[in-house]
C-alpha positions as CSV (number, residue, x, y, z in Angstrom):
1,M,-90.1,-106.0,-52.2
2,K,-91.3,-105.5,-48.7
3,Y,-90.0,-104.6,-45.2
4,T,-91.4,-104.4,-41.7
5,V,-90.3,-102.4,-38.7
6,Q,-91.4,-103.7,-35.3
7,N,-90.6,-103.0,-31.7
8,Q,-89.1,-99.6,-32.4
9,R,-87.9,-98.0,-29.2
10,T,-85.7,-95.1,-28.0
11,V,-82.4,-96.4,-26.5
12,F,-80.8,-93.0,-25.9
13,H,-82.3,-89.5,-25.8
14,D,-80.3,-86.4,-25.1
15,H,-80.0,-83.6,-27.7
16,Y,-80.6,-86.3,-30.3
17,K,-82.2,-89.8,-30.2
18,M,-80.9,-93.3,-30.9
19,L,-83.7,-95.7,-32.0
20,K,-83.5,-99.4,-32.2
21,A,-85.9,-101.7,-34.0
22,S,-86.4,-105.3,-35.2
23,V,-86.6,-105.2,-39.0
24,S,-87.2,-107.7,-41.7
25,Y,-86.8,-107.1,-45.3
26,D,-86.9,-109.0,-48.6
27,T,-83.6,-109.8,-50.3
28,F,-83.0,-109.4,-54.0
29,D,-82.9,-113.2,-54.4
30,G,-86.3,-113.7,-52.7
31,D,-85.2,-114.5,-49.1
32,T,-85.9,-112.5,-46.0
33,I,-83.4,-111.0,-43.6
34,E,-84.5,-110.5,-39.9
35,T,-82.2,-108.4,-37.7
36,E,-82.0,-105.5,-35.3
37,R,-80.9,-102.0,-36.5
38,L,-80.0,-98.7,-34.9
39,A,-80.9,-95.3,-36.3
40,F,-79.5,-91.9,-35.2
41,H,-82.6,-89.8,-35.3
42,R,-81.9,-86.1,-35.3
43,G,-84.7,-84.7,-37.4
44,D,-84.5,-83.0,-40.8
45,S,-82.4,-80.0,-41.6
46,V,-81.9,-77.3,-44.2
47,A,-78.8,-75.8,-45.9
48,I,-78.3,-73.1,-48.5
49,V,-75.8,-72.1,-51.2
50,L,-75.9,-68.3,-50.6
51,A,-74.3,-66.1,-53.3
52,E,-73.6,-62.4,-52.7
53,K,-74.0,-60.6,-56.0
54,E,-71.7,-57.6,-55.6
55,T,-68.7,-59.5,-54.3
56,E,-69.4,-62.6,-56.5
57,S,-68.8,-64.7,-53.4
58,I,-70.4,-67.6,-51.6
59,L,-71.2,-67.0,-48.0
60,L,-69.9,-69.7,-45.7
61,T,-69.9,-70.2,-42.0
62,K,-67.0,-71.3,-39.9
63,Q,-67.8,-73.0,-36.6
64,F,-66.6,-75.5,-34.1
65,R,-67.9,-79.1,-34.6
66,Y,-67.1,-81.5,-31.8
67,P,-67.5,-84.7,-34.0
68,T,-64.8,-83.6,-36.4
69,T,-62.3,-83.4,-33.5
70,L,-62.2,-87.2,-33.7
71,H,-60.2,-86.6,-36.9
72,E,-58.3,-83.7,-35.4
73,E,-60.4,-81.0,-37.1
74,G,-62.2,-78.4,-34.9
75,W,-63.5,-75.6,-36.9
76,I,-64.8,-76.3,-40.4
77,L,-66.2,-74.2,-43.3
78,E,-69.8,-75.0,-44.3
79,I,-72.7,-73.5,-46.2
80,P,-75.3,-72.0,-43.8
81,A,-77.5,-74.8,-42.3
82,G,-79.7,-75.7,-39.4
83,S,-82.2,-78.1,-37.9
84,L,-86.0,-77.8,-38.5
85,E,-88.0,-77.1,-35.4
86,E,-91.1,-79.1,-34.7
87,N,-93.9,-78.3,-37.3
88,E,-91.6,-75.8,-39.1
89,A,-91.6,-75.8,-42.9
90,P,-88.2,-76.1,-44.6
91,E,-88.8,-72.8,-46.4
92,E,-89.4,-71.0,-43.1
93,C,-86.4,-72.7,-41.5
94,I,-83.9,-71.7,-44.2
95,I,-85.0,-68.0,-43.9
96,R,-84.5,-68.2,-40.1
97,E,-81.2,-70.0,-40.3
98,V,-79.7,-67.6,-42.9
99,E,-80.5,-64.6,-40.6
100,E,-79.3,-66.3,-37.4
101,E,-76.0,-67.5,-38.9
102,T,-75.1,-64.8,-41.4
103,G,-77.2,-61.8,-40.5
104,Y,-78.6,-61.6,-44.1
105,H,-82.3,-61.5,-44.8
106,I,-83.8,-63.5,-47.6
107,S,-87.5,-63.7,-48.4
108,A,-87.4,-66.9,-50.5
109,A,-85.0,-69.5,-51.7
110,E,-84.9,-71.8,-54.7
111,K,-85.1,-75.5,-53.8
112,I,-82.2,-77.6,-55.2
113,M,-82.9,-81.1,-53.8
114,D,-83.5,-83.2,-50.8
115,F,-81.1,-86.0,-49.8
116,Y,-80.2,-88.2,-46.9
117,T,-76.9,-87.3,-45.2
118,S,-75.9,-90.8,-44.1
119,P,-78.7,-93.3,-44.9
120,G,-77.0,-96.3,-43.3
121,A,-77.0,-94.6,-39.9
122,S,-79.1,-91.5,-39.7
123,S,-82.7,-90.6,-40.4
124,E,-81.7,-87.0,-41.3
125,R,-83.0,-85.7,-44.6
126,L,-81.5,-82.4,-45.8
127,H,-83.4,-79.8,-47.8
128,L,-80.8,-77.9,-50.0
129,Y,-81.6,-74.4,-51.3
130,Y,-80.0,-71.6,-53.3
131,A,-80.4,-67.8,-53.0
132,E,-78.7,-64.7,-54.1
133,V,-78.3,-61.7,-51.7
134,S,-76.9,-58.2,-51.9
135,E,-74.6,-56.6,-49.4
136,S,-77.6,-54.4,-48.4
137,D,-79.5,-57.6,-47.3
138,Q,-77.2,-58.0,-44.3
139,K,-79.3,-56.7,-41.4
140,S,-77.2,-57.9,-38.5
141,D,-73.9,-59.5,-37.7
142,G,-75.3,-63.0,-37.5
143,G,-73.0,-65.3,-35.6
144,G,-75.5,-67.8,-34.4
145,Q,-77.7,-68.1,-31.3
146,E,-76.0,-67.5,-27.9
147,D,-78.6,-69.7,-26.1
148,E,-77.5,-72.6,-28.4
149,N,-73.8,-71.9,-27.7
150,E,-73.1,-71.0,-31.3
151,D,-70.1,-69.0,-32.3
152,I,-70.2,-68.6,-36.1
153,E,-67.9,-66.6,-38.3
154,L,-69.0,-65.4,-41.7
155,V,-66.6,-66.2,-44.5
156,K,-66.9,-65.0,-48.1
157,L,-65.4,-67.4,-50.7
158,P,-65.0,-65.8,-54.1
159,I,-66.8,-68.0,-56.7
160,A,-63.7,-67.7,-58.9
161,D,-61.8,-69.6,-56.2
162,I,-64.1,-72.7,-56.8
163,A,-64.1,-72.5,-60.6
164,G,-61.3,-75.1,-60.8
165,G,-62.8,-77.3,-58.1
166,I,-63.9,-77.3,-54.5
167,P,-61.0,-76.3,-52.3
168,S,-59.6,-79.0,-50.0
169,T,-60.5,-76.7,-47.0
170,I,-64.1,-77.6,-47.5
171,I,-64.7,-81.0,-46.0
172,D,-68.4,-80.9,-45.2
173,A,-70.5,-83.1,-47.5
174,K,-73.6,-80.8,-47.8
175,S,-71.3,-77.9,-48.7
176,I,-69.5,-80.0,-51.3
177,I,-72.8,-81.1,-52.8
178,G,-74.1,-77.5,-52.9
179,L,-71.0,-76.1,-54.4
180,Q,-70.8,-78.8,-57.0
181,W,-74.4,-77.9,-57.9
182,L,-73.4,-74.3,-58.2
183,L,-70.4,-75.2,-60.5
184,Q,-72.8,-77.1,-62.8
185,K,-75.3,-74.3,-62.8
186,K,-72.7,-71.7,-63.8
187,K,-71.6,-73.7,-66.9
């Protein structure tokens, strides 16, 4: 099966981009569909399931997310995450994001998987990692980058609290995927 993308153009560009293109693609019954499609293009990102050994806890972040206010949610719990900068390797980005958001230093992380966050609308591919830290690995308070208007609170969730399932207070997909992976790994 084949597809073509033509006349791709930027129709909106602020912090993120919206692209529009003419596409044609083969159907499963041998026909061809020709249409226009939009793609929210925000670049790739990283996220990490970060376990603190001494406290047997997962380190989460709590921060304000404007899009969730459309469903009357403001601050949500998430695993640490962030956007890749231009020409930055995911392995470098996750180390930087862990330090910026949590204050912990990691030197490496185990790759879990890559996945698309919302393939019908967004080009974003997320690189998901796992690492263990010790309390002594916390080198600063974290809290995010002031110049990016971040205000992040570190939250420790005991792993025992997720043994029976992901708490309903965690409503972020990447966090649910990461914590489900952890539950399977711990079996």
